[in-house]
N, CA, C and O atoms as a CHARMM CRD file, in Angstrom:
* protein
*
  268
    1    1 MET  N    -85.77100 -11.25200-217.17900 PROA 1      0.00000
    2    1 MET  CA   -87.14100 -11.42500-218.02200 PROA 1      0.00000
    3    1 MET  C    -86.01500 -11.94200-219.86200 PROA 1      0.00000
    4    1 MET  O    -84.94300 -11.67500-220.40500 PROA 1      0.00000
    5    2 VAL  N    -86.89200 -12.53600-220.01400 PROA 2      0.00000
    6    2 VAL  CA   -86.57000 -13.70700-221.23100 PROA 2      0.00000
    7    2 VAL  C    -86.62100 -12.39100-222.48100 PROA 2      0.00000
    8    2 VAL  O    -87.42200 -11.45600-222.48900 PROA 2      0.00000
    9    3 LYS  N    -85.46100 -12.66900-223.53700 PROA 3      0.00000
   10    3 LYS  CA   -85.89200 -11.90600-224.91100 PROA 3      0.00000
   11    3 LYS  C    -85.26700 -12.50300-225.41700 PROA 3      0.00000
   12    3 LYS  O    -84.18900 -12.89500-224.96900 PROA 3      0.00000
   13    4 VAL  N    -85.96600 -12.92200-227.10100 PROA 4      0.00000
   14    4 VAL  CA   -84.99000 -13.02800-227.99900 PROA 4      0.00000
   15    4 VAL  C    -84.95800 -12.28900-228.95600 PROA 4      0.00000
   16    4 VAL  O    -86.06400 -11.85200-229.27400 PROA 4      0.00000
   17    5 GLU  N    -84.06300 -11.94200-229.59900 PROA 5      0.00000
   18    5 GLU  CA   -84.12500 -11.35400-231.54500 PROA 5      0.00000
   19    5 GLU  C    -84.20200 -11.68900-232.35100 PROA 5      0.00000
   20    5 GLU  O    -83.51700 -12.69100-232.55700 PROA 5      0.00000
   21    6 VAL  N    -85.00800 -11.21600-233.41300 PROA 6      0.00000
   22    6 VAL  CA   -85.00600 -12.11200-234.81000 PROA 6      0.00000
   23    6 VAL  C    -84.16900 -11.40900-235.12200 PROA 6      0.00000
   24    6 VAL  O    -84.17400 -10.17900-235.06400 PROA 6      0.00000
   25    7 ARG  N    -82.63500 -12.70300-235.81200 PROA 7      0.00000
   26    7 ARG  CA   -82.02400 -11.78100-236.53800 PROA 7      0.00000
   27    7 ARG  C    -82.71900 -11.98900-238.15400 PROA 7      0.00000
   28    7 ARG  O    -83.65200 -12.66700-238.58500 PROA 7      0.00000
   29    8 LYS  N    -81.75900 -11.05200-238.76100 PROA 8      0.00000
   30    8 LYS  CA   -82.02300 -11.21600-240.03900 PROA 8      0.00000
   31    8 LYS  C    -81.67500 -12.11300-240.87600 PROA 8      0.00000
   32    8 LYS  O    -80.55000 -12.10500-241.37600 PROA 8      0.00000
   33    9 GLY  N    -83.05700 -13.50400-241.30900 PROA 9      0.00000
   34    9 GLY  CA   -82.68200 -14.27400-242.23700 PROA 9      0.00000
   35    9 GLY  C    -83.43700 -15.55000-241.23000 PROA 9      0.00000
   36    9 GLY  O    -83.62600 -16.70100-241.62200 PROA 9      0.00000
   37   10 GLN  N    -83.81200 -14.99600-239.81200 PROA 10     0.00000
   38   10 GLN  CA   -84.38500 -15.84600-239.03500 PROA 10     0.00000
   39   10 GLN  C    -85.64500 -15.87500-239.12600 PROA 10     0.00000
   40   10 GLN  O    -86.39000 -14.90200-239.24200 PROA 10     0.00000
   41   11 SER  N    -86.05300 -17.46600-239.05600 PROA 11     0.00000
   42   11 SER  CA   -87.64900 -17.08200-239.40300 PROA 11     0.00000
   43   11 SER  C    -88.24000 -16.98200-238.15100 PROA 11     0.00000
   44   11 SER  O    -87.44400 -17.28100-237.26100 PROA 11     0.00000
   45   12 VAL  N    -89.62900 -16.59200-237.65100 PROA 12     0.00000
   46   12 VAL  CA   -90.36200 -16.41100-236.76300 PROA 12     0.00000
   47   12 VAL  C    -90.80400 -17.23500-235.95100 PROA 12     0.00000
   48   12 VAL  O    -91.13800 -16.74200-234.87400 PROA 12     0.00000
   49   13 GLU  N    -90.96700 -18.59200-236.08900 PROA 13     0.00000
   50   13 GLU  CA   -90.95900 -20.03400-235.83900 PROA 13     0.00000
   51   13 GLU  C    -89.88500 -20.11400-235.32500 PROA 13     0.00000
   52   13 GLU  O    -90.09600 -20.57700-234.20400 PROA 13     0.00000
   53   14 LYS  N    -88.74100 -19.92900-235.47000 PROA 14     0.00000
   54   14 LYS  CA   -87.26700 -20.24700-234.60000 PROA 14     0.00000
   55   14 LYS  C    -87.53100 -19.70800-233.61000 PROA 14     0.00000
   56   14 LYS  O    -87.96600 -20.22600-232.58100 PROA 14     0.00000
   57   15 ALA  N    -87.32900 -18.75500-233.78400 PROA 15     0.00000
   58   15 ALA  CA   -87.64800 -17.30700-232.40100 PROA 15     0.00000
   59   15 ALA  C    -88.18200 -17.75300-231.71700 PROA 15     0.00000
   60   15 ALA  O    -87.66800 -17.95300-230.61600 PROA 15     0.00000
   61   16 ILE  N    -89.60400 -18.19000-231.99800 PROA 16     0.00000
   62   16 ILE  CA   -90.18000 -18.66300-230.95100 PROA 16     0.00000
   63   16 ILE  C    -90.32800 -20.18600-230.01000 PROA 16     0.00000
   64   16 ILE  O    -90.82000 -20.44600-228.91100 PROA 16     0.00000
   65   17 SER  N    -89.70300 -20.91600-230.96100 PROA 17     0.00000
   66   17 SER  CA   -88.69200 -21.67900-230.48700 PROA 17     0.00000
   67   17 SER  C    -87.88000 -22.26300-229.38500 PROA 17     0.00000
   68   17 SER  O    -87.79800 -23.24800-228.65100 PROA 17     0.00000
   69   18 ILE  N    -87.10900 -20.68100-229.77700 PROA 18     0.00000
   70   18 ILE  CA   -85.78100 -20.15200-228.66400 PROA 18     0.00000
   71   18 ILE  C    -86.41000 -19.62800-227.72700 PROA 18     0.00000
   72   18 ILE  O    -85.97000 -19.95400-226.62400 PROA 18     0.00000
   73   19 PHE  N    -87.54200 -18.72300-227.71200 PROA 19     0.00000
   74   19 PHE  CA   -88.27800 -18.21800-226.69600 PROA 19     0.00000
   75   19 PHE  C    -88.84900 -19.10200-226.21400 PROA 19     0.00000
   76   19 PHE  O    -88.84100 -18.76800-225.02900 PROA 19     0.00000
   77   20 LYS  N    -89.54800 -20.36200-226.28700 PROA 20     0.00000
   78   20 LYS  CA   -90.17000 -21.74600-225.44300 PROA 20     0.00000
   79   20 LYS  C    -89.02500 -22.11800-224.80300 PROA 20     0.00000
   80   20 LYS  O    -89.12700 -22.15200-223.57600 PROA 20     0.00000
   81   21 LYS  N    -87.74900 -22.46600-225.36100 PROA 21     0.00000
   82   21 LYS  CA   -86.77800 -22.88200-224.81800 PROA 21     0.00000
   83   21 LYS  C    -86.20200 -22.22400-223.47300 PROA 21     0.00000
   84   21 LYS  O    -85.99700 -22.83600-222.42400 PROA 21     0.00000
   85   22 LYS  N    -85.95200 -20.69300-223.73100 PROA 22     0.00000
   86   22 LYS  CA   -85.39700 -19.68300-222.47900 PROA 22     0.00000
   87   22 LYS  C    -86.33600 -19.77400-221.70500 PROA 22     0.00000
   88   22 LYS  O    -86.03300 -19.71700-220.51300 PROA 22     0.00000
   89   23 VAL  N    -87.81800 -19.94600-222.06000 PROA 23     0.00000
   90   23 VAL  CA   -88.38600 -19.74800-220.76700 PROA 23     0.00000
   91   23 VAL  C    -88.33900 -21.16000-220.31800 PROA 23     0.00000
   92   23 VAL  O    -88.02000 -21.27800-219.13500 PROA 23     0.00000
   93   24 LYS  N    -88.46800 -21.76400-220.67000 PROA 24     0.00000
   94   24 LYS  CA   -88.37600 -23.50100-220.02100 PROA 24     0.00000
   95   24 LYS  C    -87.09700 -23.68800-218.99000 PROA 24     0.00000
   96   24 LYS  O    -87.18800 -24.34200-217.95100 PROA 24     0.00000
   97   25 GLN  N    -86.22900 -23.20600-219.30400 PROA 25     0.00000
   98   25 GLN  CA   -84.70600 -23.52600-218.61200 PROA 25     0.00000
   99   25 GLN  C    -84.48000 -22.09100-217.56500 PROA 25     0.00000
  100   25 GLN  O    -83.53700 -22.14400-216.77600 PROA 25     0.00000
  101   26 SER  N    -85.32100 -20.88200-217.58100 PROA 26     0.00000
  102   26 SER  CA   -85.72300 -20.51800-216.98900 PROA 26     0.00000
  103   26 SER  C    -86.35700 -20.21000-215.54400 PROA 26     0.00000
  104   26 SER  O    -86.27200 -19.24800-214.78200 PROA 26     0.00000
  105   27 GLY  N    -87.01100 -21.40700-215.49900 PROA 27     0.00000
  106   27 GLY  CA   -88.12100 -21.99600-214.94200 PROA 27     0.00000
  107   27 GLY  C    -89.40400 -20.51900-214.82100 PROA 27     0.00000
  108   27 GLY  O    -90.14100 -20.52100-213.83500 PROA 27     0.00000
  109   28 LEU  N    -89.50000 -19.74300-215.52700 PROA 28     0.00000
  110   28 LEU  CA   -90.52300 -18.63500-214.95500 PROA 28     0.00000
  111   28 LEU  C    -92.17600 -19.81400-215.09000 PROA 28     0.00000
  112   28 LEU  O    -92.88600 -20.06300-214.11600 PROA 28     0.00000
  113   29 MET  N    -92.33900 -20.15500-216.00400 PROA 29     0.00000
  114   29 MET  CA   -93.58900 -20.96400-215.57400 PROA 29     0.00000
  115   29 MET  C    -94.24800 -21.36900-215.09900 PROA 29     0.00000
  116   29 MET  O    -95.47300 -21.24900-215.13400 PROA 29     0.00000
  117   30 LEU  N    -92.99700 -22.51600-213.98700 PROA 30     0.00000
  118   30 LEU  CA   -93.28300 -23.06300-212.98700 PROA 30     0.00000
  119   30 LEU  C    -93.15400 -21.94600-212.03500 PROA 30     0.00000
  120   30 LEU  O    -93.96200 -22.08200-211.11700 PROA 30     0.00000
  121   31 GLU  N    -92.54500 -21.06200-211.94500 PROA 31     0.00000
  122   31 GLU  CA   -93.02300 -19.99600-210.40600 PROA 31     0.00000
  123   31 GLU  C    -94.30900 -19.73600-210.63000 PROA 31     0.00000
  124   31 GLU  O    -95.23900 -19.96400-209.85700 PROA 31     0.00000
  125   32 LEU  N    -94.37600 -19.11000-212.02100 PROA 32     0.00000
  126   32 LEU  CA   -96.01100 -18.62900-212.34000 PROA 32     0.00000
  127   32 LEU  C    -97.01100 -19.78200-211.91600 PROA 32     0.00000
  128   32 LEU  O    -98.11200 -19.32900-211.60300 PROA 32     0.00000
  129   33 ARG  N    -96.91000 -21.05700-211.83500 PROA 33     0.00000
  130   33 ARG  CA   -97.88400 -21.87500-211.39000 PROA 33     0.00000
  131   33 ARG  C    -97.85800 -21.85800-209.24400 PROA 33     0.00000
  132   33 ARG  O    -98.62300 -22.02500-208.29300 PROA 33     0.00000
  133   34 GLU  N    -96.51600 -21.55700-209.52400 PROA 34     0.00000
  134   34 GLU  CA   -96.53700 -21.82300-208.20700 PROA 34     0.00000
  135   34 GLU  C    -96.97100 -20.90000-207.11100 PROA 34     0.00000
  136   34 GLU  O    -97.13400 -21.06700-205.90300 PROA 34     0.00000
  137   35 ARG  N    -97.12200 -19.75800-207.99800 PROA 35     0.00000
  138   35 ARG  CA   -97.42600 -18.27100-207.49200 PROA 35     0.00000
  139   35 ARG  C    -98.74800 -18.09300-207.33200 PROA 35     0.00000
  140   35 ARG  O    -99.19900 -17.38300-206.43400 PROA 35     0.00000
  141   36 SER  N    -99.62900 -18.84700-208.35900 PROA 36     0.00000
  142   36 SER  CA  -100.47800 -18.69400-208.68300 PROA 36     0.00000
  143   36 SER  C   -102.12000 -19.07300-207.38600 PROA 36     0.00000
  144   36 SER  O   -103.33100 -19.26700-207.49800 PROA 36     0.00000
  145   37 PHE  N   -101.16700 -18.99400-206.37100 PROA 37     0.00000
  146   37 PHE  CA  -102.37300 -19.72800-205.44700 PROA 37     0.00000
  147   37 PHE  C   -101.16500 -19.77000-204.12900 PROA 37     0.00000
  148   37 PHE  O   -100.00500 -20.18200-204.14700 PROA 37     0.00000
  149   38 PHE  N   -102.26900 -18.94800-202.63000 PROA 38     0.00000
  150   38 PHE  CA  -101.28200 -19.68100-202.10600 PROA 38     0.00000
  151   38 PHE  C   -100.72800 -20.45700-200.68700 PROA 38     0.00000
  152   38 PHE  O   -101.24200 -20.42000-199.56900 PROA 38     0.00000
  153   39 THR  N    -99.83200 -20.97800-201.01200 PROA 39     0.00000
  154   39 THR  CA   -99.43300 -22.13600-200.36600 PROA 39     0.00000
  155   39 THR  C    -99.22300 -22.03800-198.53200 PROA 39     0.00000
  156   39 THR  O    -98.69500 -21.04300-198.03400 PROA 39     0.00000
  157   40 LYS  N    -99.63900 -23.02500-197.80800 PROA 40     0.00000
  158   40 LYS  CA   -99.37800 -22.80500-196.50500 PROA 40     0.00000
  159   40 LYS  C    -97.38800 -22.78800-196.21900 PROA 40     0.00000
  160   40 LYS  O    -96.60700 -23.04100-197.13600 PROA 40     0.00000
  161   41 LYS  N    -96.93100 -22.43300-194.76100 PROA 41     0.00000
  162   41 LYS  CA   -95.43700 -22.69200-194.97400 PROA 41     0.00000
  163   41 LYS  C    -95.13700 -24.18700-194.62500 PROA 41     0.00000
  164   41 LYS  O    -94.04000 -24.65000-194.93700 PROA 41     0.00000
  165   42 SER  N    -96.05200 -24.94600-194.00200 PROA 42     0.00000
  166   42 SER  CA   -96.45100 -25.80000-192.96200 PROA 42     0.00000
  167   42 SER  C    -96.57100 -26.98800-194.63700 PROA 42     0.00000
  168   42 SER  O    -96.55000 -28.19500-194.39400 PROA 42     0.00000
  169   43 ASP  N    -96.66200 -26.65400-195.83900 PROA 43     0.00000
  170   43 ASP  CA   -97.74800 -27.21500-196.78200 PROA 43     0.00000
  171   43 ASP  C    -95.95900 -27.36800-197.18800 PROA 43     0.00000
  172   43 ASP  O    -95.52000 -28.51500-197.10900 PROA 43     0.00000
  173   44 LEU  N    -95.08700 -26.39000-197.55400 PROA 44     0.00000
  174   44 LEU  CA   -94.02600 -26.36300-197.80300 PROA 44     0.00000
  175   44 LEU  C    -92.94000 -27.07400-197.54500 PROA 44     0.00000
  176   44 LEU  O    -92.03700 -27.60200-198.19300 PROA 44     0.00000
  177   45 LEU  N    -93.29300 -26.94300-196.29300 PROA 45     0.00000
  178   45 LEU  CA   -92.25000 -28.11400-195.73200 PROA 45     0.00000
  179   45 LEU  C    -92.78200 -29.67900-195.93600 PROA 45     0.00000
  180   45 LEU  O    -92.11200 -30.69300-196.13600 PROA 45     0.00000
  181   46 ARG  N    -93.80900 -29.56300-195.84900 PROA 46     0.00000
  182   46 ARG  CA   -94.54500 -31.39800-196.15000 PROA 46     0.00000
  183   46 ARG  C    -94.16200 -31.23500-197.59100 PROA 46     0.00000
  184   46 ARG  O    -93.03500 -31.72700-197.53900 PROA 46     0.00000
  185   47 GLU  N    -94.30800 -30.92700-198.68000 PROA 47     0.00000
  186   47 GLU  CA   -94.17300 -31.44600-200.04600 PROA 47     0.00000
  187   47 GLU  C    -92.42800 -31.32300-199.90100 PROA 47     0.00000
  188   47 GLU  O    -91.99900 -32.41000-200.29000 PROA 47     0.00000
  189   48 LYS  N    -91.29700 -30.45600-199.50600 PROA 48     0.00000
  190   48 LYS  CA   -90.06800 -30.37400-199.52500 PROA 48     0.00000
  191   48 LYS  C    -89.62800 -31.96900-199.21300 PROA 48     0.00000
  192   48 LYS  O    -89.01600 -32.82400-199.85300 PROA 48     0.00000
  193   49 LYS  N    -90.35300 -31.90600-197.70500 PROA 49     0.00000
  194   49 LYS  CA   -89.88100 -33.60400-197.15100 PROA 49     0.00000
  195   49 LYS  C    -89.90600 -34.83500-197.80700 PROA 49     0.00000
  196   49 LYS  O    -89.14200 -35.80000-197.84700 PROA 49     0.00000
  197   50 LYS  N    -91.34400 -34.45800-198.48100 PROA 50     0.00000
  198   50 LYS  CA   -91.85800 -35.96700-199.34000 PROA 50     0.00000
  199   50 LYS  C    -90.44400 -36.14500-200.36400 PROA 50     0.00000
  200   50 LYS  O    -89.78800 -37.18200-200.46400 PROA 50     0.00000
  201   51 LYS  N    -90.15100 -34.73700-201.14400 PROA 51     0.00000
  202   51 LYS  CA   -89.24800 -34.90900-202.26900 PROA 51     0.00000
  203   51 LYS  C    -88.14200 -35.13800-201.59500 PROA 51     0.00000
  204   51 LYS  O    -87.47900 -35.46500-202.57900 PROA 51     0.00000
  205   52 ALA  N    -87.40900 -35.23200-200.73000 PROA 52     0.00000
  206   52 ALA  CA   -86.25800 -35.74100-199.88200 PROA 52     0.00000
  207   52 ALA  C    -86.17400 -37.02400-199.47400 PROA 52     0.00000
  208   52 ALA  O    -85.14400 -37.67200-199.28800 PROA 52     0.00000
  209   53 ILE  N    -87.69700 -37.48900-199.29500 PROA 53     0.00000
  210   53 ILE  CA   -87.36300 -38.58400-198.92300 PROA 53     0.00000
  211   53 ILE  C    -87.67900 -39.83000-200.59700 PROA 53     0.00000
  212   53 ILE  O    -87.19500 -40.95500-200.72100 PROA 53     0.00000
  213   54 LEU  N    -88.49300 -39.19500-201.50000 PROA 54     0.00000
  214   54 LEU  CA   -88.50800 -40.04800-202.55200 PROA 54     0.00000
  215   54 LEU  C    -86.47800 -39.53600-203.40200 PROA 54     0.00000
  216   54 LEU  O    -85.90100 -40.25300-204.21900 PROA 54     0.00000
  217   55 ARG  N    -86.14200 -38.73600-203.06800 PROA 55     0.00000
  218   55 ARG  CA   -84.75300 -38.88600-203.77300 PROA 55     0.00000
  219   55 ARG  C    -83.72800 -39.70200-203.27900 PROA 55     0.00000
  220   55 ARG  O    -82.94400 -40.42800-203.89000 PROA 55     0.00000
  221   56 ASN  N    -83.89900 -39.38000-201.58100 PROA 56     0.00000
  222   56 ASN  CA   -83.01700 -40.79800-201.05600 PROA 56     0.00000
  223   56 ASN  C    -83.66100 -42.21000-201.20900 PROA 56     0.00000
  224   56 ASN  O    -82.89700 -43.17500-201.22200 PROA 56     0.00000
  225   57 LYS  N    -84.98000 -42.40800-201.32400 PROA 57     0.00000
  226   57 LYS  CA   -85.61600 -43.79800-202.29400 PROA 57     0.00000
  227   57 LYS  C    -84.89900 -44.34500-203.37900 PROA 57     0.00000
  228   57 LYS  O    -84.50500 -45.51000-203.43500 PROA 57     0.00000
  229   58 TYR  N    -84.74100 -43.48100-204.23300 PROA 58     0.00000
  230   58 TYR  CA   -83.97200 -43.56300-205.88500 PROA 58     0.00000
  231   58 TYR  C    -82.54000 -43.96000-205.37100 PROA 58     0.00000
  232   58 TYR  O    -81.95800 -44.96900-205.76900 PROA 58     0.00000
  233   59 LYS  N    -81.98500 -43.00800-204.38100 PROA 59     0.00000
  234   59 LYS  CA   -80.40400 -42.89700-204.71500 PROA 59     0.00000
  235   59 LYS  C    -79.99800 -44.62200-204.13700 PROA 59     0.00000
  236   59 LYS  O    -79.24100 -45.42300-204.68300 PROA 59     0.00000
  237   60 VAL  N    -80.59200 -44.75000-203.19900 PROA 60     0.00000
  238   60 VAL  CA   -80.31200 -46.36200-202.55300 PROA 60     0.00000
  239   60 VAL  C    -80.92900 -47.19200-203.75200 PROA 60     0.00000
  240   60 VAL  O    -80.16000 -47.93600-204.36100 PROA 60     0.00000
  241   61 LEU  N    -82.27000 -47.12300-204.14300 PROA 61     0.00000
  242   61 LEU  CA   -82.30900 -48.26300-205.39700 PROA 61     0.00000
  243   61 LEU  C    -81.03400 -48.19400-206.49500 PROA 61     0.00000
  244   61 LEU  O    -80.66200 -49.09900-207.24100 PROA 61     0.00000
  245   62 LYS  N    -80.60300 -47.13300-206.39000 PROA 62     0.00000
  246   62 LYS  CA   -79.51300 -47.22600-207.21600 PROA 62     0.00000
  247   62 LYS  C    -77.91900 -47.75200-207.19500 PROA 62     0.00000
  248   62 LYS  O    -77.02000 -48.19400-207.91000 PROA 62     0.00000
  249   63 GLU  N    -78.24700 -47.38300-205.89700 PROA 63     0.00000
  250   63 GLU  CA   -76.50800 -47.86600-204.68800 PROA 63     0.00000
  251   63 GLU  C    -77.09200 -49.30800-205.15100 PROA 63     0.00000
  252   63 GLU  O    -76.19500 -49.92500-205.72500 PROA 63     0.00000
  253   64 LYS  N    -78.18400 -49.97400-205.09600 PROA 64     0.00000
  254   64 LYS  CA   -78.40200 -51.25900-204.72100 PROA 64     0.00000
  255   64 LYS  C    -78.39000 -52.04700-205.97200 PROA 64     0.00000
  256   64 LYS  O    -78.31300 -53.27600-205.99000 PROA 64     0.00000
  257   65 GLU  N    -78.50000 -50.99300-207.42800 PROA 65     0.00000
  258   65 GLU  CA   -78.01000 -51.78200-208.42300 PROA 65     0.00000
  259   65 GLU  C    -76.71400 -51.98700-208.95300 PROA 65     0.00000
  260   65 GLU  O    -76.37500 -52.80300-209.81000 PROA 65     0.00000
  261   66 ASN  N    -75.93500 -51.04100-208.26200 PROA 66     0.00000
  262   66 ASN  CA   -74.59700 -50.85200-208.62900 PROA 66     0.00000
  263   66 ASN  C    -73.89500 -51.92600-208.21800 PROA 66     0.00000
  264   66 ASN  O    -73.00200 -52.34800-208.95300 PROA 66     0.00000
  265   67 ASN  N    -74.15000 -52.51500-207.06300 PROA 67     0.00000
  266   67 ASN  CA   -73.45200 -52.96900-206.02800 PROA 67     0.00000
  267   67 ASN  C    -73.47700 -54.51500-206.33900 PROA 67     0.00000
  268   67 ASN  O    -72.91500 -55.30700-205.58200 PROA 67     0.00000
């Protein structure tokens, strides 16, 4: 659970921005978005495989640039 305490002399706007930053870093909203509907295990594996292929593609391109 993400908590932010408003300190003495600290504005509420600053506390809200700190809260937003902590929520983004924790990945809470991403998890909520993923859990909002059911996805089959086969779909998850397919998506994972696509991401791995894409990562490999960019890795190869980066290595070609460096050589």
